[in-house]
LUMMARKOL-504607 format. One record per residue (C-alpha): z, x, y. Coordinates in steps of 0.001 Angstrom, whole numbers, always signed. Each point is the difference from the previous one (the first is absolute). Layout:
+---------+---------+---------+
:       w :       u :       v :
+---------+---------+---------+
:       Z :       X :       Y :
...
+---------+---------+---------+
This chain:
+---------+---------+---------+
:       w :       u :       v :
+---------+---------+---------+
:  +39235 :  -47093 :  +25411 :
:    +766 :   +3696 :    -538 :
:   +1201 :    -759 :   -3512 :
:   -3212 :   -1856 :    -756 :
:   -2121 :   +2918 :   +1234 :
:   +1952 :   +2480 :   -2146 :
:    -412 :   -2201 :   -3051 :
:   -3746 :    -258 :    +583 :
:    -258 :   +3785 :    +381 :
:   +1804 :    +528 :   -3275 :
:   -2242 :   -2515 :   -1757 :
:   -3124 :   +1624 :   +1422 :
:   +1236 :   +3477 :    -970 :
:    +797 :   -1138 :   -3516 :
:   -3409 :   -1639 :    -253 :
:   -1706 :   +3156 :   +1195 :
:   +1821 :   +2084 :   -2643 :
:    -773 :   -2524 :   -2692 :
:   -3581 :    -157 :   +1150 :
:    -551 :   +3744 :    -485 :
:   -2856 :    +574 :   -2396 :
:    +299 :   +2002 :   -3180 :
:   -2140 :   +2705 :   +1570 :
:   +2302 :    +226 :   +3035 :
:   +3096 :    +183 :   -2171 :
:   -1643 :   +2625 :   -2193 :
:    -884 :   +2130 :   +3022 :
:   +3634 :    -223 :   +1102 :
:   +1259 :    +879 :   -3494 :
:   -2194 :   +3108 :    -198 :
:   +1723 :   +1509 :   +3035 :
:   +3548 :   -1041 :    -995 :
:   +1992 :   +3179 :    -829 :
:   +2886 :   -1772 :   -1777 :
:   -1046 :    -815 :   -3600 :
:   +2468 :   -2899 :    -212 :
:   -1482 :   -1624 :   +3107 :
:   -3487 :    +861 :   -1232 :
:    +624 :   -1832 :   -3284 :
:   +1161 :   -3106 :   +1876 :
:   -3154 :     +17 :   +2119 :
:   -2206 :    +534 :   -3041 :
:   +1711 :   -2884 :   -1810 :
:   -1195 :   -2222 :   +2857 :
:   -3481 :   +1497 :    -173 :
:    -234 :    -699 :   -3725 :
:   +1295 :   -3529 :    +460 :
:   -2857 :    -628 :   +2459 :
:   -2657 :   +2068 :   -1818 :
:    +862 :    +348 :   -3715 :
:   -3289 :   +1805 :    -754 :
:    +390 :   +2759 :   +2593 :
:     +61 :   +3075 :   -2257 :
:   +1119 :   +2385 :   +2737 :
:   +3105 :   -2062 :    +669 :
:   +1144 :    +466 :   -3596 :
:    -927 :   +3667 :    +165 :
:   +2020 :    +663 :   +3160 :
:   +2933 :   -1957 :   -1394 :
:    -243 :   +2107 :   -3152 :
:    +161 :   +3116 :   +2183 :
:   +3081 :   -1370 :   +1749 :
:   +1704 :    -819 :   -3288 :
:    -796 :   +3491 :   -1312 :
:   +1510 :   +1621 :   +3110 :
:   +3225 :   -1894 :    -756 :
:     -21 :   +1041 :   -3659 :
:    -677 :   -3556 :   -1142 :
:   -2622 :   +1139 :   -2456 :
:    -284 :   -3125 :   -2130 :
:    -902 :   -2116 :   +3042 :
:   -2422 :   +2718 :   +1097 :
:   -1752 :     -71 :   -3385 :
:    -217 :   -3800 :    +146 :
:   -1652 :    +146 :   +3411 :
:   -2418 :   +2771 :    -909 :
:    -907 :   -1935 :   -3153 :
:    -805 :   -2996 :   +2194 :
:   -2263 :   +2111 :   +2209 :
:   -1832 :   +1229 :   -3128 :
:    -631 :   -3589 :   -1063 :
:   -1400 :    -744 :   +3441 :
:   -1951 :   +3289 :    +349 :
:    -725 :   +1268 :   -3543 :
:   -2772 :   +2356 :   +1154 :
:   +2121 :   +1795 :   +2596 :
:   +1223 :   +3324 :   -1514 :
:   +2792 :    +460 :   +2534 :
:   +1795 :   -3101 :   -1284 :
:    +313 :   +1677 :   -3427 :
:    +994 :   +3269 :   +1667 :
:   +2843 :   -1674 :   +1891 :
:   +1354 :   -1620 :   -3142 :
:    -330 :   +3273 :   -1923 :
:   +2160 :   +1819 :   +2551 :
:   +2810 :   -2501 :    -319 :
:    -313 :    +125 :   -3805 :
:    +537 :   +3759 :    +298 :
:   +3084 :    -633 :   +2148 :
:   +1290 :   -2164 :   -2851 :
:    -779 :   +2582 :   -2692 :
:   -2655 :   -2276 :   -1505 :
:   -2562 :   +2766 :    -137 :
:   -2184 :   -1408 :   -2764 :
:    -687 :   -3063 :   +2126 :
:    -617 :   +2253 :   +2987 :
:   -2611 :   +1951 :   -1990 :
:   -1731 :   -3270 :    -902 :
:    -147 :   -1128 :   +3637 :
:   -1150 :   +3398 :   +1235 :
:   -2737 :    +104 :   -2617 :
:   -1272 :   -3338 :   +1251 :
:    +201 :   +1209 :   +3605 :
:   -1978 :   +3146 :    -879 :
:   -2638 :   -2094 :   -1751 :
:    -433 :   -2100 :   +3123 :
:     -63 :   +2966 :   +2401 :
:    -480 :   +3280 :   -1898 :
:    -400 :   +2046 :   +3182 :
:   +3551 :    -619 :   +1240 :
:   +1953 :   +3150 :    -936 :
:   +3532 :   -1341 :    +353 :
:    -490 :   -2316 :   -2975 :
:    -332 :   +3082 :   -2212 :
:   +2998 :   +1733 :   +1562 :
:   +2227 :   -3013 :    -603 :
:   -1317 :    -418 :   -3547 :
:    +606 :   +3704 :    -682 :
:   +3637 :    -450 :    +999 :
:    +393 :   -3124 :   -2118 :
:   -1586 :   +1723 :   -3000 :
:   +2270 :   +3026 :    +477 :
:   +3028 :   -2320 :     -36 :
:   -1287 :   -1416 :   -3300 :
:    -438 :   +3534 :   -1432 :
:   -3752 :    -589 :    -148 :
:    -563 :   +3538 :   +1205 :
:   -3702 :    +396 :    -807 :
:    -812 :   -3238 :   +1822 :
:   +2162 :   +1088 :   +2929 :
:   -1793 :   +3358 :    +247 :
:   -3379 :   -1742 :    -109 :
:   +1028 :   -2290 :   +2857 :
:   +1384 :   +2846 :   +2100 :
:   -3370 :   +1727 :    -388 :
:   -1825 :   -3167 :   +1082 :
:   +2276 :    -274 :   +3012 :
:    -612 :   +3613 :   +1013 :
:   -3723 :    +247 :    -674 :
:   -1131 :   +3217 :   +1650 :
:   +2757 :     -49 :   +2619 :
:   +2494 :   +2812 :    +371 :
:   +3356 :    -841 :   -1526 :
:   +3097 :     +27 :   +2217 :
:   +3201 :   +1814 :    -935 :
:   +1887 :   -3283 :    -337 :
:   -2572 :   -1501 :   -2332 :
:    -228 :   +3209 :   -2027 :
:   +3751 :    -164 :    -507 :
:    -249 :   -3697 :    -918 :
:   -2629 :    +627 :   -2667 :
:   +1673 :   +3083 :   -1482 :
:   +2533 :   -1990 :   -2109 :
:   -2843 :   -1974 :   -1585 :
:   -1608 :   +3207 :   -1232 :
:   +3364 :   +1412 :   -1127 :
:    +868 :   -3136 :   -1970 :
:   -3405 :     +81 :   -1675 :
:    +530 :   +3712 :    -898 :
:   -2872 :   +1189 :   +2193 :
:   +1942 :   +2909 :   +1415 :
:   -2887 :   +2104 :   +1423 :
:   -1206 :   -3033 :   +1993 :
:   +3555 :    -626 :   +1196 :
:    +293 :   +3651 :   +1056 :
:   -3214 :    -226 :   +2027 :
:   +1370 :   -3007 :   +1864 :
:   +3295 :   +1760 :    +640 :
:   -1872 :   +3013 :   +1332 :
:   -1815 :   -2317 :   +2412 :
:   +3266 :   -1546 :   +1177 :
:   +1688 :   +3388 :    +407 :
:   -2998 :   +1427 :   +1877 :
:    +324 :   -2897 :   +2436 :
:   +3649 :    +801 :    +619 :
:   +1904 :   -2110 :   -2510 :
:   +3291 :   +1759 :    -697 :
:   +2223 :   -2963 :    -804 :
:   +2163 :    -861 :   -2999 :
:   -2693 :   -2145 :   -1624 :
:   -2557 :   +2821 :     +46 :
:   +2404 :   +2425 :   -1675 :
:   +1205 :   -2579 :   -2523 :
:   -3539 :    -717 :   -1198 :
:    -746 :   +3703 :     -24 :
:   +2944 :    +288 :   -2358 :
:   -1404 :   -2756 :   -2182 :
:   -3316 :   +1849 :    -220 :
:   +1763 :   +3228 :    -975 :
:   +2080 :   -1880 :   -2587 :
:   -3146 :   -1510 :   -1466 :
:   -1579 :   +3437 :    -253 :
:   +3075 :   +1420 :   -1728 :
:    +952 :   +2187 :   +2977 :
:   +3688 :    -824 :    -102 :
:   +1253 :   +2718 :   +2364 :
:   -2569 :    -971 :   +2641 :
:    +900 :   -3660 :    -491 :
:   +3691 :    +669 :    +630 :
:    -905 :   +1888 :   +3177 :
:   -2122 :   -2914 :   +1234 :
:   +2686 :   -2599 :    -771 :
:   +2503 :   +2188 :   +1844 :
:   -2219 :      -7 :   +3073 :
:    -164 :   -3782 :    -234 :
:   +3790 :    -417 :     -24 :
:    +364 :   +2607 :   +2753 :
:   -2155 :   -2224 :   +2188 :
:   +1688 :   -3219 :   -1130 :
:   +3377 :    +391 :   -1710 :
:     -77 :   -3652 :   -1111 :
:   -3293 :    +303 :   -1893 :
:   +1167 :   -1442 :   -3324 :
:   -3178 :    +579 :   -2001 :
:     -44 :   +3683 :    +917 :
:   +3547 :    +411 :   -1371 :
:   -1008 :   -1914 :   -3135 :
:   -3020 :   +2160 :    -794 :
:   +1743 :   +3224 :    +957 :
:   +2884 :    -942 :   -2301 :
:   -2474 :    -617 :   -2828 :
:   -1634 :   +3371 :    +675 :
:   +3374 :   +1761 :     -19 :
:    +819 :   -1698 :   -3314 :
:   -3302 :   +1197 :   -1478 :
:    +905 :   +3505 :   +1183 :
:   +3432 :    -435 :   -1652 :
:   +1689 :    +540 :   +3353 :
:   +2464 :   -2768 :    -759 :
:   +2464 :    +559 :   +2882 :
:   -2868 :    -317 :   +2509 :
:   -1307 :   -3106 :   -1773 :
:   +3512 :   -1458 :     +34 :
:    +326 :    +632 :   +3742 :
:   -3305 :   -1741 :    +717 :
:    +782 :   -3009 :   -2176 :
:   +3374 :    -307 :   +1727 :
:   -1708 :      +1 :   +3408 :
:   -2479 :   -2554 :   -1287 :
:   +2819 :   -2263 :   -1206 :
:   +1652 :    +346 :   +3396 :
:   -3228 :   -1220 :   +1606 :
:    -908 :   -2621 :   -2601 :
:   +2737 :    -816 :   -2540 :
:   -2346 :   -1427 :   -2634 :
:    +560 :    -343 :   -3747 :
:   -2952 :   +2216 :    -904 :
:   +1353 :   +2888 :   +2088 :
:   +3443 :    -168 :   -1575 :
:   -1705 :     -17 :   -3393 :
:   -2073 :   +3062 :    +868 :
:   +3005 :   +1889 :   +1355 :
:   +1776 :    -844 :   -3251 :
:   -2798 :   +1744 :   -1881 :
:    +590 :   +3132 :   +2085 :
:   +3717 :    -105 :    -798 :
:    -994 :    -247 :   -3676 :
:   -2089 :   +3155 :    +276 :
:   +3038 :   +1706 :   +1512 :
:   +2206 :   -1190 :   -2880 :
:   +2126 :   -2135 :   +2352 :
:      +8 :   -3131 :   -2130 :
:   +2957 :   -1725 :   +1707 :
:   -1828 :    +127 :   +3328 :
:   -3258 :   -1027 :   -1668 :
:   +1733 :   -3049 :   -1487 :
:   +1446 :    -865 :   +3432 :
:   -3479 :     +51 :   +1546 :
:   -1432 :   -2134 :   -2796 :
:   +2863 :   -2453 :    +523 :
:    -862 :    -228 :   +3687 :
:   -3651 :    -606 :    -885 :
:   +1092 :   -2801 :   -2340 :
:   +2136 :   -1568 :   +2728 :
:   -3003 :     -66 :   +2303 :
:   -2439 :   -1217 :   -2667 :
:   +1859 :   -1483 :   -2979 :
:   -3192 :   -1195 :   -1709 :
:   -1601 :   +3451 :    -156 :
:     +98 :   +1411 :   -3544 :
:    -566 :   +3692 :    +759 :
:   +3383 :    +884 :   +1563 :
:   +1770 :   -1719 :   -2909 :
:   -1908 :   +2253 :   -2402 :
:    +753 :   +3047 :   +2128 :
:   +3689 :    -844 :    +322 :
:    +140 :    -546 :   -3740 :
:   -1500 :   +3450 :    -497 :
:   +2541 :   +1550 :   +2389 :
:   +2842 :   -1762 :   -1837 :
:   -1255 :   +1481 :   -3257 :
:    +569 :   +3459 :   +1469 :
:   +3472 :   -1147 :   +1064 :
:    +618 :   -1301 :   -3562 :
:    +620 :   -3510 :   +1327 :
:   -1709 :   -1529 :   -3034 :
:    +950 :   -3625 :    +641 :
:   -1083 :    +214 :   +3625 :
:   -3249 :   +1714 :    -985 :
:    -766 :   -2629 :   -2648 :
:    +704 :   -2845 :   +2434 :
:   -2248 :   +1488 :   +2694 :
:   -2859 :    +725 :   -2377 :
:    +142 :   -3481 :   -1482 :
:     -97 :   -1420 :   +3546 :
:   -3050 :   +2146 :    +788 :
:   -1726 :   -1356 :   -3118 :
:    +931 :   -3565 :    +921 :
:   -1479 :    +429 :   +3487 :
:   -3148 :   +1766 :   -1236 :
:    -676 :    -100 :   -3708 :
:   -3336 :   +1783 :    +368 :
:   +1365 :   +3449 :    +894 :
:    +455 :   +2319 :   -3005 :
:   +2468 :   +2506 :   +1510 :
:   +3133 :   -2227 :     -99 :
:    -581 :    -522 :   -3740 :
:    -178 :   +3766 :    -553 :
:   +3190 :    +501 :   +1998 :
:   +1730 :   -2841 :   -1851 :
:    -994 :   +1611 :   -3296 :
:   +1675 :   +3163 :   +1272 :
:   +3192 :   -1934 :    +776 :
:    +152 :   -1380 :   -3542 :
:    -542 :   +3427 :   -1527 :
:   +2309 :   +2005 :   +2285 :
:   +2894 :   -2469 :     +74 :
:     -29 :   -1340 :   -3577 :
:   -2579 :   +1954 :   -1988 :
:   -1527 :   -3458 :    -515 :
:   -3308 :    +943 :   -1585 :
:   -1180 :   -3600 :    -509 :
:    +294 :   -1109 :   +3645 :
:   -1303 :   +3338 :   +1220 :
:   -3132 :    -408 :   -2121 :
:    -457 :   -3633 :   +1066 :
:     +45 :    +894 :   +3675 :
:   -2278 :   +3010 :    -410 :
:   -2413 :   -2265 :   -1860 :
:     +80 :   -2545 :   +2863 :
:    -745 :   +2777 :   +2490 :
:   -2955 :   +1173 :   -2095 :
:   -1351 :   -3545 :    -154 :
:    +166 :     -33 :   +3827 :
:   -2236 :   +3095 :    +111 :
:   +2631 :   +2712 :    +351 :
:   -2176 :   +3068 :    -467 :
:   +2079 :   +3022 :   +1006 :
:    +970 :    +749 :   -3582 :
:    +579 :   +3705 :    +691 :
:   +2824 :    -857 :   +2418 :
:   +2058 :   -1344 :   -2902 :
:    +144 :   +3509 :   -1478 :
:    +508 :   +1926 :   +3259 :
:   +3687 :    +331 :    +876 :
:    -869 :    +439 :   +3682 :
:   -1533 :   -3482 :     -82 :
:   +1042 :   -2739 :   -2470 :
:    +622 :   +2213 :   -3015 :
:   +3718 :    +429 :    +729 :
:    +464 :   -3720 :    -692 :
:   -1413 :    +283 :   -3519 :
:   +1377 :   +3352 :   -1096 :
:    +250 :     +18 :   -3756 :
:   -1862 :   -3291 :    -362 :
:   -3275 :   +1402 :   +1306 :
:    -132 :   +2540 :   -2829 :
:     +45 :   -2619 :   -2736 :
:   -3062 :   -1157 :   -1888 :
:    +859 :   -3621 :    +785 :
:    -108 :    +631 :   +3749 :
:   -3330 :   +1825 :    -234 :
:   -1464 :   -2686 :   -2226 :
:    +992 :   -2625 :   +2592 :
:   -1727 :   +1901 :   +2783 :
:   -3203 :    +828 :   -1790 :
:    -539 :   -3064 :   -2144 :
+---------+---------+---------+
């Protein structure tokens, strides 16, 4: 008898669970803190009520919280089909598109959301960020202004918008925003880094170096501050300081482009063996990148490794046949190593056909002129250049 009663209780309990309505299950799902459990509940809701838009929306939220962005997009897309006049459905999908780096699609969704509800400010803020990620700086600035209206800007938002003005070369506007952020107490690495960028843009190199230094003093792992300070030091011809910053940058982020740029500093210092080593490391990290092959070929020319230089320059041309500089350098190899006038002329001609325009450098021994010494004084060479 006891067994029979227990069996009946289990059957009744199971029936009661099964008999829960979609609305009851949805109410339970909304309060479920675990996204995995929430998804399971919402699967049951959708099975019972396949046209309940909010069920798809909440499941999309749960998927997004777990980083399952494709499923989130699918669910938000379903809610849009069910509720095409609801702007917040587009907004939700736009946010996950931004998570995925699909900013053009985010802009499209946010534009539709703003059309449906133009008074909702956050649509413009999100679209400003998506446009900034797409380098659509004028559109981003316009949206930030729509978001702000006549409201006072916060320090955090001022610091967020500053890079957009810097990257669009609107340095006085960027400075005004930085002044706002600093007045409100911002004294962090980001504020000083962007102050440095403003100074760099205005040609105030000493002030820029000072600002970048403040940035790294506040955050000694701030890679971009080391990068821009190194570039400023190089412009100032303070090569040891530039070398130190590029070395710190490589320690933080050992990327091909940073090895290549440090190699250029070694070149300026006349340390061509070390330059070639850095270019080799850049090639190891990115073997399909033409530029370090060209640069290593140039360094090998200084080291009189003519075969190595020729091989590197030909590889650079194979990887990118549109760049004129490797042809100029290869012409120099033919002239310096063999006094091969024919191949030198052929490669100079190819460079000219690819819009090489710095003709004066071929006569200046501090630039490319040293490669063509003797040849660049002939009438044939001049006729080739000025035909």
